[in-house]
Legacy VTK file of the C-alpha trace (Angstrom):
# vtk DataFile Version 3.0
C-alpha trace
ASCII
DATASET POLYDATA
POINTS 108 float
37.441 -110.043 -7.491
36.483 -108.273 -4.162
32.746 -109.034 -3.423
31.299 -106.440 -0.603
30.502 -109.380 2.266
34.245 -109.249 1.877
34.216 -105.898 3.028
30.741 -105.402 4.710
28.510 -107.315 7.387
25.274 -107.234 7.638
23.326 -107.753 11.016
19.425 -107.296 11.883
18.610 -104.841 15.284
15.258 -106.083 16.537
12.323 -102.975 17.388
12.521 -101.801 21.003
9.451 -102.973 22.584
7.624 -101.653 25.816
5.811 -103.003 28.476
3.367 -106.044 28.291
4.765 -106.844 24.694
8.217 -107.034 25.876
7.462 -109.380 28.662
5.328 -111.614 26.094
8.265 -111.856 23.615
11.086 -112.210 26.006
8.799 -115.297 27.253
8.112 -116.686 23.699
11.815 -116.062 22.925
13.119 -117.934 25.923
10.329 -120.903 25.711
11.595 -121.632 22.041
14.894 -120.255 21.387
14.005 -117.887 18.428
16.171 -115.589 19.144
19.241 -118.145 18.399
19.023 -117.647 14.779
20.105 -114.644 13.099
17.814 -112.363 11.685
14.672 -114.059 13.248
12.059 -111.817 14.713
9.711 -113.801 17.209
7.810 -110.980 19.015
6.736 -109.633 15.393
7.522 -106.225 16.178
10.104 -105.801 13.019
13.245 -104.173 13.086
16.615 -102.596 11.160
18.642 -104.333 8.937
22.187 -102.542 9.596
24.992 -103.031 6.676
28.336 -102.235 8.239
31.926 -101.637 7.055
33.926 -104.518 8.862
37.458 -102.560 9.216
35.779 -99.725 11.491
31.721 -100.367 11.896
31.277 -97.292 9.790
27.214 -97.363 8.608
26.845 -97.500 4.961
23.124 -98.759 5.212
20.172 -98.683 7.503
16.806 -100.424 6.504
13.474 -100.342 8.781
11.348 -103.201 7.846
8.186 -104.436 9.656
7.857 -108.319 10.175
6.136 -109.660 7.392
9.633 -107.782 5.504
12.131 -109.507 6.857
12.869 -112.110 5.010
12.583 -110.211 1.627
14.821 -107.797 2.432
17.376 -110.138 4.246
17.205 -112.057 1.177
17.962 -108.796 -1.045
20.473 -107.147 1.352
22.586 -111.015 1.279
22.101 -110.905 -2.184
23.773 -107.428 -2.964
26.617 -108.511 -0.412
27.275 -111.805 -2.541
26.919 -110.115 -6.334
28.227 -106.695 -5.880
32.034 -105.119 -5.671
32.576 -102.856 -2.497
32.335 -99.687 -4.536
29.197 -100.949 -6.140
27.372 -101.389 -3.259
28.359 -97.886 -2.305
27.668 -95.939 -5.356
23.999 -98.025 -5.210
23.102 -97.070 -1.981
24.075 -93.812 -1.654
22.415 -92.636 -4.812
19.179 -93.800 -3.162
19.723 -90.364 -1.417
16.705 -90.648 0.960
18.095 -92.523 3.165
15.615 -95.291 3.322
17.740 -97.827 0.785
14.886 -98.686 -0.426
15.508 -102.464 0.066
12.696 -104.644 -1.747
13.716 -103.213 -5.232
17.218 -101.619 -4.608
19.679 -101.436 -7.372
20.079 -104.046 -10.086
LINES 1 109
108 0 1 2 3 4 5 6 7 8 9 10 11 12 13 14 15 16 17 18 19 20 21 22 23 24 25 26 27 28 29 30 31 32 33 34 35 36 37 38 39 40 41 42 43 44 45 46 47 48 49 50 51 52 53 54 55 56 57 58 59 60 61 62 63 64 65 66 67 68 69 70 71 72 73 74 75 76 77 78 79 80 81 82 83 84 85 86 87 88 89 90 91 92 93 94 95 96 97 98 99 100 101 102 103 104 105 106 107
């Protein structure tokens, strides 16, 4: 059986930072190489997880997260990509209806 992870991929987009926060985050990342770890948010600003179709890069899911939500949301989305079929994943997120993907509860 084909898994959603075979058809879709997950990526993390760090939240845009401005001014002094951007400079501080850039220095911190350079010193610690923190951004070499996918999904890491060393600056603490949070960001967005995006699930896209591999074939044509169309977006299925976009979930905004705070810094504190990053690990739990990533684990939830990775679990769905592993456990659900592509159709089940699409149905689960399209039935959400509000566009935020309720990443912490999600479909069961």
